[in-house]
Structures are given as structure tokens and as C-alpha cells.
C-alpha positions in Angstrom: 0.1 -0.4 0.1 2.7 1.7 0.9 4.8 1.5 -2.5 1.3 2.4 -4.2 0.3 5.5 -2.8 4.3 6.9 -3.3 3.6 6.1 -7.5 0.1 7.6 -7.4 2.0 10.8 -5.1 5.2 10.8 -7.9 2.8 10.4 -10.9 0.5 12.9 -9.2 4.4 15.6 -8.9 5.0 14.7 -12.5 1.9 15.3 -14.0 1.9 19.3 -12.0 5.2 19.6 -13.7 4.1 18.8 -16.8 1.0 20.6 -16.7 3.0 23.9 -15.1 5.7 23.6 -18.2 3.4 23.0 -20.7 1.9 26.6 -19.4 5.6 28.2 -18.8 5.1 31.4 -21.1 8.0 32.0 -23.8 10.6 34.8 -22.9 11.4 37.3 -25.4 14.1 39.6 -25.5 14.0 43.3 -25.9 17.3 45.6 -26.2 16.3 49.2 -26.5 17.7 52.6 -26.2 14.7 54.8 -24.2 15.5 56.1 -21.3 14.4 58.5 -19.0 10.5 59.4 -19.4 10.8 57.0 -22.7 12.2 54.8 -21.1 9.4 54.4 -18.5 6.9 54.6 -21.1 8.4 51.6 -23.0 8.2 49.6 -19.4 5.0 50.5 -19.0 3.5 49.4 -22.4 5.7 45.8 -21.8 4.5 45.6 -18.4 0.7 46.1 -20.6 1.2 43.6 -23.0 2.6 41.0 -20.6 -0.4 41.3 -18.3 -2.6 41.4 -21.0 -2.1 37.1 -21.6 -0.1 34.4 -20.5 1.5 32.9 -23.5 4.8 35.6 -23.4 6.9 37.3 -21.4 8.6 40.3 -22.7 11.7 41.3 -21.2 12.9 44.8 -21.8 15.9 45.9 -21.5 18.3 49.4 -21.6 21.2 48.9 -23.5 22.3 52.2 -24.2 22.1 54.7 -26.8 21.4 53.7 -30.3 25.1 53.6 -31.3 26.2 51.4 -28.3 22.9 49.2 -28.3 23.4 48.4 -31.9 27.1 47.4 -31.2 25.8 45.3 -28.6 23.5 43.5 -30.8 25.7 43.0 -33.2 28.2 41.8 -30.9 25.9 39.4 -29.0 24.9 37.6 -32.6 28.0 37.2 -33.1 29.1 35.1 -30.0 25.8 33.4 -30.6 23.3 34.8 -28.1 21.5 37.8 -29.8 18.4 38.9 -28.3 14.9 38.3 -29.7 14.3 42.0 -30.6 16.8 44.8 -31.1 15.9 48.9 -31.0 17.8 49.9 -34.4 18.4 53.6 -35.5 16.8 54.4 -38.9 20.5 55.1 -39.7 21.1 51.5 -39.4 18.6 50.6 -41.3 20.8 49.5 -44.5 23.4 48.1 -42.4 20.6 45.7 -41.3 19.2 45.3 -44.5 22.2 43.7 -45.8 23.1 41.3 -42.7 22.0 38.5 -45.0 21.1 35.5 -42.4 21.1 37.5 -38.9 17.6 39.0 -39.1 13.9 37.8 -39.7 12.6 39.8 -41.8 9.4 41.1 -40.1 6.6 40.7 -42.3 8.1 36.6 -43.6 7.9 36.3 -40.2 4.0 37.2 -38.9 3.0 35.5 -42.5 4.6 32.3 -41.1 3.4 32.5 -37.6 0.1 32.7 -39.2 -0.8 36.2 -38.2 0.2 39.1 -40.9 0.9 42.5 -40.2 -0.2 43.9 -43.0 2.3 47.3 -44.4 -0.6 49.4 -45.3 -1.6 50.1 -42.1 1.6 52.2 -41.6 2.1 55.6 -42.7 3.5 55.8 -45.8 6.4 57.4 -45.4 7.2 55.1 -42.4 6.6 52.1 -44.3 7.9 53.3 -47.2 11.6 53.1 -45.6 11.4 50.3 -43.7 10.5 48.1 -45.8 12.5 46.1 -49.0 12.0 47.1 -53.0 8.8 44.9 -53.3 7.0 46.5 -50.3 7.5 44.1 -47.7 8.2 45.4 -44.2 11.7 44.0 -43.3 11.8 45.6 -39.6 8.7 46.8 -37.3 8.3 50.7 -37.4 7.6 51.9 -33.3 9.1 55.0 -32.3 9.6 57.1 -35.4 10.8 60.5 -35.3 10.7 63.7 -37.0 13.2 67.0 -37.2 10.8 70.0 -35.3 11.7 73.5 -34.1 10.9 73.8 -30.3 10.9 77.2 -29.0 10.8 79.2 -25.6 8.0 81.5 -25.3 9.0 83.0 -22.3 11.9 83.9 -24.0 10.4 85.3 -26.6 8.1 87.2 -24.8 10.6 88.8 -22.8 12.4 89.4 -25.8 9.8 91.5 -27.2 8.6 88.1 -29.4 5.3 86.9 -30.6 5.2 84.2 -28.5 2.5 82.7 -31.0 4.7 83.2 -34.3 7.9 81.0 -34.4 10.3 82.4 -37.2 9.4 79.5 -40.2 12.6 80.9 -42.5 15.8 81.0 -41.5 15.5 84.3 -42.2 13.2 84.9 -39.7 15.0 82.3 -37.3 18.4 85.1 -37.5 16.0 88.2 -37.0 14.3 86.5 -33.7 17.7 85.6 -32.0 19.9 89.0 -32.3 16.2 90.1 -30.6 16.8 87.3 -27.6 20.1 88.0 -27.8 19.3 91.7 -26.7 17.3 90.9 -24.1 19.7 89.2 -22.7 19.2 85.6 -23.6 22.5 83.4 -23.7 21.7 81.1 -26.4 19.0 81.9 -29.4 19.6 78.4 -31.6 21.4 75.0 -30.7 20.6 72.2 -32.5 20.5 68.1 -31.5 21.8 65.5 -34.0 23.3 68.0 -36.2 24.6 66.0 -39.2 20.4 64.7 -39.0 18.8 67.8 -38.6 21.2 70.2 -40.7 22.2 67.8 -43.8 19.6 64.8 -44.2 16.5 66.6 -43.2 17.8 70.1 -44.7 17.9 68.2 -47.9 15.1 66.7 -48.1 13.0 69.6 -46.9 14.8 71.9 -49.1 14.2 69.2 -52.0 17.9 68.8 -52.9 19.5 65.5 -52.8 21.6 64.7 -50.0 23.1 62.0 -51.9 23.0 60.1 -55.5 21.1 57.1 -56.2 17.8 58.8 -55.0 19.9 58.9 -51.3 20.8 55.7 -51.9 17.6 53.9 -52.3 18.6 53.2 -55.9 21.6 51.0 -55.5 24.5 50.8 -53.6 26.6 52.9 -55.7 24.9 56.0 -54.2 27.5 59.0 -53.7 26.8 61.8 -51.0 26.0 64.8 -52.8 26.5 67.3 -49.4 29.2 69.5 -51.3 26.3 71.6 -53.0 26.3 75.5 -53.4 23.2 75.2 -50.8 25.0 73.4 -48.5 27.7 75.4 -48.1 25.1 78.6 -47.9 23.5 76.9 -45.0 26.7 76.0 -43.0 28.6 79.3 -43.2 24.6 81.0 -42.1 25.3 78.8 -39.2 29.2 79.3 -38.9 28.1 83.3 -38.8 25.2 83.2 -36.4 27.9 81.1 -33.7 30.6 83.8 -34.2 27.9 86.3 -33.1 26.7 84.5 -30.4 23.5 83.6 -31.5 23.7 79.4 -31.8 25.3 77.4 -29.5 26.7 74.1 -30.8 26.0 71.7 -27.4 27.2 67.9 -29.0 26.4 65.2 -30.7 23.5 63.2 -30.9 20.9 63.9 -27.9 23.6 66.0 -25.7 22.5 69.6 -26.6 18.6 69.2 -25.1 19.9 69.9 -21.9 20.3 73.7 -23.5 17.2 74.3 -24.4 15.4 72.2 -21.3 17.4 74.2 -18.5 16.8 77.5 -20.5 20.0 78.5 -21.8 18.7 78.5 -25.9 15.7 79.8 -26.8 15.0 77.5 -29.9 16.1 73.9 -30.8 16.0 71.9 -33.7 15.5 68.4 -33.1 13.8 65.3 -32.7 9.5 65.2 -32.3 10.2 63.0 -29.7 12.3 65.1 -27.5 8.8 66.3 -26.1 8.2 64.2 -23.7 11.4 65.2 -21.4 10.9 68.4 -22.5 7.1 68.3 -20.9 8.9 66.8 -17.7 11.6 68.9 -17.2 11.7 72.1 -18.2 10.2 75.3 -16.1 8.9 77.5 -19.4 6.0 77.6 -21.6 7.4 75.8 -24.8 5.8 76.6 -28.9 6.6 73.5 -31.6 6.9 74.9 -34.7 7.8 73.4 -38.4 11.7 73.4 -39.6 13.0 76.7 -41.2 13.3 77.1 -44.8 15.3 79.0 -47.3 12.4 80.6 -48.6 14.0 81.7 -51.6 14.9 78.1 -52.8 12.3 76.5 -55.4 10.6 73.6 -54.1 10.7 74.6 -50.5 9.5 73.3 -48.1 9.0 70.1 -49.6 8.8 67.2 -46.5 11.0 66.2 -43.8 12.4 63.0 -43.1 11.6 60.6 -40.4 14.1 59.4 -37.6 13.8 57.6 -34.5 14.2 53.9 -34.8 12.3 50.4 -35.8 12.3 47.2 -34.6 14.6 43.9 -35.9 13.8 40.7 -35.1 17.0 38.3 -35.1 17.6 35.1 -37.0 17.5 31.4 -36.2 14.9 31.7 -33.3 12.1 29.3 -32.4 8.9 29.3 -34.0 7.4 30.0 -30.1 9.8 32.9 -30.0 8.4 34.6 -33.4 5.0 33.5 -33.2 5.3 35.8 -29.2 7.5 38.6 -31.4 4.5 38.6 -33.8 1.6 39.3 -31.3 4.0 41.7 -29.1 4.1 43.7 -32.7 0.6 43.2 -33.0 0.0 44.8 -29.7 2.4 47.7 -30.1 0.8 49.0 -33.6 -3.0 48.6 -32.0 -5.2 51.9 -32.4 -5.0 52.2 -28.3 -1.7 51.6 -27.9 -0.1 53.5 -30.4 -2.2 56.0 -30.2 -1.0 56.7 -26.4 2.5 56.4 -27.5 2.2 58.9 -30.1 0.1 60.9 -27.5 2.8 60.9 -24.7 6.3 60.9 -26.2 6.0 63.2 -29.3 7.1 60.3 -31.7 4.7 60.5 -34.7 1.9 57.7 -35.0 3.4 55.1 -37.3 -0.4 53.6 -37.9 -2.9 55.6 -40.3 -5.7 54.2 -36.9 -3.2 55.5 -34.6 -3.4 59.1 -36.4 -7.5 59.3 -37.0 -7.9 58.0 -33.4 -5.6 60.9 -32.3 -7.6 63.0 -34.3 -10.8 62.4 -33.4 -10.2 62.7 -30.0 -9.3 65.9 -30.3 -5.5 65.5 -28.9 -4.4 68.0 -31.4 -6.7 70.8 -31.0 -6.3 70.5 -27.1 -2.1 70.3 -27.7 -1.3 72.9 -30.3 1.5 72.2 -32.3 1.3 68.1 -31.5 0.6 67.3 -34.9 3.6 69.4 -36.6 5.8 66.1 -37.6 2.9 64.3 -38.5 2.1 67.5 -41.2 5.3 67.8 -42.1 5.7 63.6 -43.2 2.2 63.4 -44.4 3.4 64.7 -48.2 3.8 62.8 -51.5 7.7 62.7 -51.5 10.0 62.9 -53.8 13.3 60.9 -55.0 15.6 63.7 -52.7 12.9 63.5 -49.9 11.6 59.5 -49.3 14.8 59.7 -47.3 18.4 58.3 -46.6 19.1 54.3 -46.8 23.3 54.5 -47.2 25.6 51.7 -45.9 27.9 52.5 -42.6 25.8 55.5 -42.7 26.2 56.4 -38.6 29.8 56.1 -39.5 29.6 58.8 -41.5 27.3 60.9 -39.8 30.7 60.7 -37.4 32.6 62.4 -40.4 29.8 65.0 -40.5 29.4 66.0 -36.9 33.4 66.4 -37.0 33.3 68.6 -39.8 29.7 70.8 -38.7 31.9 71.5 -35.8 35.0 72.7 -36.8 32.8 74.9 -39.5 30.7 76.8 -36.8 33.5 77.1 -34.5 35.3 78.8 -37.4 38.8 76.4 -38.0 37.5 76.0 -41.5 35.0 77.3 -44.3 31.7 75.3 -44.9 33.4 74.1 -48.7 36.5 73.1 -47.4 34.8 71.4 -44.7 31.6 69.8 -46.9 34.5 68.7 -49.1 35.8 66.6 -46.8 32.9 65.5 -45.7 31.8 64.4 -48.7 35.3 62.7 -49.8 35.9 60.7 -46.4 31.7 59.1 -46.3 32.5 58.5 -49.8 34.8 56.5 -49.1 33.2 54.7 -46.5 30.0 53.4 -48.9 32.6 52.3 -51.9 33.8 50.3 -48.9 30.2 49.3 -48.0 29.4 48.4 -51.6 32.3 46.0 -52.1 31.9 44.2 -48.6 28.1 43.8 -49.7 29.0 42.4 -53.1 
């Protein structure tokens, strides 16, 4: 009897263990670069997904800034322990696309999982950037941003400027910074992500090429075209503002954001995704406006281009993981979740449904300026304004940032600096072209 009872107990234990194993949730590793208020939003979104079902558990891990997380993801892949999802900034798109075997194209993954993600549901400019030549999504649109201009309304009022009429052209911006400086403002204008805002977006906004071959969409033999007279004119303009103390260079990437949030600089061009941190930390009333343009340039303003990042899925994962990733992607792109993300962060709505839901709720009316980024993107693009898809673009940006630093500090002319950036950037593009072949 005793042995019979022990056998029954063992069988019950095994059955219980088997049941719990069968119900164990599939874990999904998600590496990202969202910190501060944005990191809080990501954690809330992931927690909401995890609580909405019991089959999958997404583990969100902050891996440093965009450059650091991309390098960490690539290193992990080479070591054989890549995460399931990696957030990669838009300039890494070409590098990831051509990493054959390393990634699992998102649309293919979702179709194989039996739960297709439809690219037609996304805003055209967003889906187009993250799709292959045949229109299929290769990565998942997530935190898409664009360049907008923020301005300090309190500083404007103090300088006698109309706080409801921010400068629309570069000429108007120069006039405003002069008045701001005269009123005691330490800095009139600054910019974050210099190469993205002052070269890539500047080119699209003025409908001029940043690179040949439709900015790289037309082939691997694309080469930079940023040494044009218009690009030279603009960098000289910034250098002159800096010489007069009206433009302050604040560094690369997001570093200059602090100059605006602290109140030191009254104007900044930067990511629409900066809105969350401004709302959380700025001690002044601020406004959002469109990017300045040169009024005498035919075709300007055209449209801005997307920034931010998308989510890439690594290859060689189990089918259960891909099913879970697909479910997670469907969740974050659902109208309610995507609309909330857009409204809380300043990133543009990546889906049409999220935009329509936000508009219908009266969010744009109640929060003037929050639709600026959407309006700048929601334009029929041209060959010059679709975006930039070049290999080694993160490294090219480093070269451009270094030359911009030298130009605005008066160490070289805009013509010299842009010629250097073009030459060195093209050497990298040639190297990338050979590596893919």
C-alpha cells in the first residue's frame, strides 16, 4: 500500500510538473535605447502586454544609446546569444538589411506565424522607409520621429517677440536670435543631432539630393552630394550665427537637448520625440513649430524625413518566439496603444488608425503643435525627400558631425568642411559597396 501511495504521489507530481511546463511562458528578450521618460513609457507598454496574456513574457532591457545598443546587438549575434528584438536607429537600416542571415524580416515572420502584419496600415513614409524594394516590411516601425523646432515662449515674450508666431524661415530665425540675445538670452538657437537635422533633413526639406541614386534607395553605388552651394550656404549661415553668439553648438546626438530644457537656448531643432522630456523637465512654456527653410529655394519646404528607430528581429529563433514577437508587434501597433505612445512621447503615429484615433479624440486641438511632425511627413515624397538609405551611415554621421564642429567654430570654411565630409563619406560608401558584393 505504501509503495502504491508513493507511486500515485510521484505520478501526480510528474503530472503537475508537466502541466506547469506546458504552461510556461515563452520569454522574449527586447533590447532598447529608451531612457528617462521614454524608458518609462516602454516599460509601461511592455508590462501592459505581459499582463494582457499568459503565453509570452517580454523582457525589456536598456542597452545604452542607439550606437551602443546596435553594437551590443551585433556583438551578441556574433557570439551566438543575440536578443530576439533589437531597437535600431534609422541610420542603421541599410546595415541591418544587408546583414544576410542575421535578421528575420518582420513581414515574413508574421506570415509564417499565421498572423500577418499588413504594411498598408502604417503611415506611407514610415512603411516605405522600413520596407524592401518589393514593399514588404523588413523591420517593425516603432518610435518614428521627425525634426521639429521647439521654442521657449517665455523667452520670446521677454525679447518682445510674438510667442504665437515662431520663425518659419532661416532669415526670420536669425532676426529672432538677434533680439533674444539683445534681451539677455545666453543662447538663441541650438540643434541636436547636427548631421540629421542640418544635412539629411535640410536636404529633403529643400528638395535637394543628400546623395545620388535617390539618396541610396536606388543602389549601393550611391555617393554623397552634400558639397552643393546650398549646403555650403547653410553651414556658413550657422557659422555666422555662432560667431555672433546667437548659435551655440552643444555637441552630438541628444547632448544639446539640455541647452534648451535648462532655458539656456531659446530655440532648438531636434526630434519630435523630445517632447516627453521637455514636458517633464522644462520650467517654461514652450511651443512646437515646423523646421525653418530658405524662402528663395524653389520647392521648399518639401517634407522632412523620419528619424527614431524600428524594431529588428534576429534570425535562427524558435517558432514560438516568432509567434510571440508577432503578437507583441501587433499589440504595440494597435490603435489604442500606438495612439497613446504618440501622445505621450511626441513620436509620430506610425499607423493611420493611431493618427485618426488621436485626431478624433481632439488631442491636436487641445495640444497645439503636436501635429507638426505628422504634417511635415504626410506629404507625397520625391526622389530627394523619401529618406536616406546608405551603408555605414552612422560612421558617415560621425564624419559630418566632426566637420560641422570645425565649420561653426571657424576652423574651416563650409566649402572646405563639406568637401572633406563628402570625400571621406564616399570612401566609406565604396567600402560598404564592396563588402556587400
